[in-house]
C-alpha positions in Angstrom: -42.2 58.5 14.0 -39.2 60.2 12.5 -36.8 58.1 10.5 -33.1 58.2 11.3 -30.8 60.1 8.9 -28.4 57.1 8.7 -31.3 54.9 7.5 -32.2 57.4 4.8 -28.6 57.6 3.6 -28.3 53.8 3.5 -31.5 53.5 1.5 -30.4 56.2 -0.9 -27.0 54.6 -1.2 -28.6 51.2 -2.1 -30.7 53.0 -4.8 -27.6 54.7 -6.2 -25.6 51.5 -6.2 -28.4 49.7 -8.1 -28.6 52.5 -10.6 -24.8 52.5 -11.1 -24.8 48.8 -11.6 -27.6 49.0 -14.2 -25.6 51.7 -16.0 -22.5 49.5 -16.0 -24.5 46.6 -17.4 -26.1 48.9 -20.0 -22.9 50.3 -21.3 -21.8 47.1 -23.2 -25.3 46.6 -24.7 -25.5 50.3 -25.8 -22.0 50.2 -27.3 -22.9 47.1 -29.3 -26.1 48.6 -30.5 -24.7 52.0 -31.5 -21.7 50.5 -33.3 -23.9 48.1 -35.1 -26.0 50.9 -36.7 -25.3 51.4 -40.3 -25.6 55.1 -40.4 -23.6 58.1 -41.6 -22.4 61.2 -39.7 -25.8 62.8 -39.8 -27.4 59.8 -38.2 -24.9 59.9 -35.3 -25.4 63.7 -35.0 -29.2 63.1 -34.8 -28.7 60.6 -32.0 -26.5 63.0 -30.1 -29.0 65.9 -30.5 -31.9 63.7 -29.4 -29.9 62.4 -26.4 -29.1 66.0 -25.4 -32.7 67.1 -25.6 -33.8 64.1 -23.5 -31.1 64.8 -20.9 -32.6 68.2 -20.5 -36.0 66.7 -19.9 -34.6 64.3 -17.3 -32.7 67.2 -15.7 -35.8 69.3 -15.5 -37.6 66.5 -13.8 -34.7 65.8 -11.5 -34.2 69.3 -10.3 -38.0 69.9 -10.0 -38.5 67.0 -7.7 -37.4 67.5 -4.1 -37.4 65.2 -1.1 -38.4 68.3 0.9 -42.0 67.9 -0.3 -42.0 64.1 0.5 -43.3 62.2 3.4 -40.0 60.6 4.4 -41.5 59.0 7.5 -43.9 56.8 5.3 -42.1 53.8 3.8 -44.3 53.5 0.7 -43.9 57.3 -0.1 -40.2 57.0 0.4 -40.0 53.9 -1.8 -41.8 55.8 -4.5 -39.4 58.8 -4.1 -36.4 56.5 -4.4 -37.9 54.9 -7.5 -38.6 58.2 -9.0 -35.2 59.7 -8.4 -33.6 56.4 -9.5 -35.4 56.5 -12.8 -34.2 60.1 -13.3 -30.6 59.4 -12.5 -30.6 56.3 -14.6 -32.2 58.1 -17.5 -29.6 60.9 -17.4 -26.8 58.3 -17.0 -28.0 56.2 -19.9 -28.4 59.2 -22.2 -24.9 60.3 -21.2 -23.6 56.9 -22.2 -25.5 57.0 -25.5 -24.1 60.4 -26.3 -20.5 59.4 -25.4 -20.6 56.2 -27.3 -22.1 57.9 -30.3 -19.5 60.7 -30.3 -16.8 58.1 -30.1 -18.3 56.1 -33.0 -18.6 59.2 -35.1 -15.0 60.3 -34.4 -13.6 56.8 -34.7 -11.6 57.6 -31.5 -12.1 58.0 -27.8 -13.0 61.6 -26.7 -11.6 61.2 -23.2 -12.2 64.8 -22.1 -15.9 64.4 -22.8 -16.0 61.1 -21.0 -14.4 62.7 -17.9 -16.9 65.6 -18.0 -19.8 63.2 -18.3 -18.6 61.2 -15.3 -18.3 64.5 -13.4 -21.8 65.4 -14.5 -23.2 62.1 -13.3 -21.4 62.4 -10.0 -23.0 65.9 -9.5 -26.4 64.4 -10.1 -25.8 61.8 -7.4 -24.4 64.4 -5.0 -27.4 66.6 -5.6 -29.6 63.7 -4.8 -27.9 63.2 -1.4 -27.9 66.9 -0.7 -31.6 67.2 -1.4 -32.3 64.2 0.9 -30.2 65.6 3.7 -31.8 69.1 3.2 -35.3 67.5 3.4 -34.5 65.6 6.6 -33.2 68.7 8.3 -36.3 70.8 7.5 
């Protein structure tokens, strides 16, 4: 039995809304934690470098996975796929938050351009997720 594309899009939207809500909730906690660290510039730079490396790992996982290889007609397999992609998108989003907060803490200012670019990057991850799902359905 083939699942309808509108159902897939609704399920994927629910996943992405949950991930976004978790990121909004995490932002305040991450900000409090990063700003409470008693560290120097080298400590902040280390956090930024580690965040960047981990973002690359999450991106590799994100772009390696494809719904095209999934069994979208099986609810359990689809749930696992949503869980997997949700973790990848959340991981990238949280690491972007950590990097942004850390850069701002190190600069003692708000680096707005970086914030805008990070939001655009996050949006591109979510759009890629939808594109991959639609591509998989139309195979």
